[in-house]
C-alpha positions as CSV (number, residue, x, y, z in Angstrom):
1,X,0.0,0.0,0.0
2,X,1.3,3.4,-0.9
3,X,3.8,2.1,-3.4
4,X,4.4,4.5,-6.3
5,X,2.8,3.5,-9.6
6,X,1.7,5.2,-12.8
7,X,-1.4,4.4,-14.8
8,X,-1.2,4.5,-18.5
9,X,-4.7,3.4,-19.4
10,X,-8.0,1.7,-18.5
11,X,-9.3,-1.0,-20.8
12,X,-12.3,-3.3,-21.3
13,X,-10.4,-6.5,-20.7
14,X,-7.3,-7.8,-19.1
15,X,-6.1,-9.0,-22.5
16,X,-6.4,-5.5,-24.0
17,X,-4.4,-4.1,-21.0
18,X,-1.7,-6.7,-21.6
19,X,-1.5,-5.9,-25.3
20,X,-1.2,-2.2,-24.5
21,X,1.7,-3.0,-22.1
22,X,3.4,-5.0,-24.8
23,X,3.0,-2.1,-27.3
24,X,4.0,0.8,-25.1
25,X,6.8,-1.0,-23.2
26,X,8.2,-2.2,-26.5
27,X,8.1,1.2,-28.1
28,X,9.9,2.9,-25.1
29,X,12.0,0.0,-24.0
30,X,14.7,2.1,-22.3
31,X,12.2,4.1,-20.3
32,X,10.4,0.8,-19.2
33,X,13.6,-1.0,-18.1
34,X,13.1,-2.4,-14.7
35,X,9.4,-1.8,-14.7
36,X,6.6,-4.3,-14.6
37,X,2.9,-4.2,-15.4
38,X,0.1,-4.3,-12.8
39,X,-3.4,-4.8,-14.1
40,X,-6.1,-4.0,-11.6
41,X,-9.8,-4.9,-12.1
42,X,-12.0,-2.0,-11.1
43,X,-15.8,-1.5,-11.1
44,X,-17.5,1.8,-11.3
45,X,-20.9,3.0,-12.5
46,X,-21.9,-0.6,-13.3
47,X,-18.9,-1.1,-15.6
48,X,-15.9,-3.3,-15.2
49,X,-12.6,-2.1,-16.5
50,X,-8.9,-3.0,-16.1
51,X,-6.4,-0.3,-15.1
52,X,-2.9,-0.8,-16.6
53,X,-0.5,0.5,-14.1
54,X,3.3,0.2,-13.9
55,X,5.4,-0.7,-10.9
56,X,9.1,-0.4,-10.3
57,X,9.6,3.2,-9.0
58,X,11.7,3.9,-5.9
59,X,9.7,7.1,-5.2
60,X,6.7,9.1,-6.2
61,X,9.1,11.7,-7.7
62,X,10.6,9.0,-9.9
63,X,7.0,8.0,-11.0
64,X,6.2,11.7,-11.8
65,X,9.4,12.0,-13.9
66,X,8.5,8.8,-15.8
67,X,5.0,10.2,-16.5
68,X,6.5,13.5,-17.7
69,X,8.7,11.6,-20.2
70,X,5.8,9.4,-21.4
71,X,3.4,12.4,-21.8
72,X,6.1,14.3,-23.7
73,X,6.2,11.4,-26.1
74,X,2.4,11.7,-26.7
75,X,1.1,9.0,-24.3
76,X,-1.3,9.1,-21.4
77,X,0.2,8.7,-17.9
78,X,-1.1,9.5,-14.4
79,X,1.0,9.1,-11.2
80,X,-0.9,6.8,-8.8
81,X,-0.3,4.8,-5.6
82,X,-1.1,1.2,-4.8
83,X,-4.1,0.9,-2.5
């Protein structure tokens, strides 16, 4: 709990989240070195979706810098924390 993560998307299935991890981590392999995917099932408003989050940050500041780099490259990224 409280572990620094970033979220790069929310998808309709676990499989789609996994495909997005493969696509983005492959495209930015140096940025994603030492990182791992965390897919979290979430329900809201009668809908189920799967958050694609990334773990492997030593601090929230490191997670924010990662997001800044990903956003600068034209991708979505939101700093988050494990709950």
